[in-house]
C-alpha positions in Angstrom: 0.0 0.0 0.0 1.3 3.5 -0.8 2.2 6.0 1.9 -0.5 8.3 0.7 -3.1 5.5 1.1 -1.8 4.8 4.6 -2.0 8.5 5.5 -5.6 8.6 4.3 -6.3 5.7 6.7 -5.0 7.6 9.7 -1.3 6.7 9.7 1.0 9.5 10.6 4.6 10.6 10.0 6.3 9.5 13.2 9.7 10.7 14.4 11.5 9.2 17.3 14.7 10.4 19.0 16.4 7.4 20.4 19.1 8.0 23.0 21.4 5.0 23.6 24.6 4.3 25.4 27.6 4.0 23.1 29.0 0.4 23.1 32.7 1.5 23.3 32.0 4.3 25.8 29.1 3.3 28.0 29.1 6.5 30.0 28.3 8.5 26.8 24.9 8.9 25.1 24.4 9.0 21.4 21.3 10.2 19.6 19.6 8.5 16.6 16.6 9.9 14.7 14.1 7.4 13.3 11.3 8.5 11.0 8.6 6.5 9.3 4.9 6.5 8.5 3.3 4.7 11.5 -0.1 4.2 13.1 -0.7 6.1 16.3 -1.1 5.4 19.2 0.2 1.8 18.9 3.2 2.6 16.7 3.8 -1.0 15.4 6.6 0.0 13.1 8.5 1.8 15.8 8.0 -1.1 18.2 9.4 -3.6 15.6 12.4 -1.3 15.1 13.1 -1.0 18.8 12.7 -4.8 19.2 15.2 -5.3 16.4 17.5 -2.8 18.1 17.4 -4.6 21.5 18.0 -8.0 19.8 20.7 -7.1 17.3 22.5 -3.9 18.2 25.1 -3.4 21.0 24.0 0.1 22.2 21.7 -0.3 25.2 18.7 2.0 25.0 18.4 5.0 27.3 15.2 6.7 26.2 12.9 7.2 23.3 11.0 10.4 22.6 8.2 10.1 20.0 6.4 12.9 18.0 3.6 12.2 15.5 1.9 14.5 13.0 -0.9 13.9 10.4 0.4 15.0 7.0 -2.8 14.6 5.0 -6.2 15.1 6.5 -9.4 14.0 4.7 -10.6 17.6 4.3 -7.5 18.4 2.3 -8.2 16.0 -0.6 -11.2 16.7 -2.8 -12.3 15.0 -6.1 -12.8 17.2 -9.2 -16.3 16.8 -10.6 -15.8 18.9 -13.7 -12.9 20.4 -15.7 -13.6 23.4 -18.0 -11.5 25.3 -20.5 -11.4 29.0 -21.1 -10.4 30.1 -24.6 
């Protein structure tokens, strides 16, 4: 399904700032920005990514801050009933 179709069904652009401890220097935090179209408030794509992170990557998670915004709202898209030409 296209991203536009997902947005029309209520999916939103989701941005997460992930703070994690650096594997080589565990006293330092590093920031990673993740962005994807995801469904609020469950955020299944973000949860899959964080599960992958915890299983496969060395940097232990410190915190995750999530922001979500609707890009396309139903009122913004209208169908055109008629097209006219002016000579």
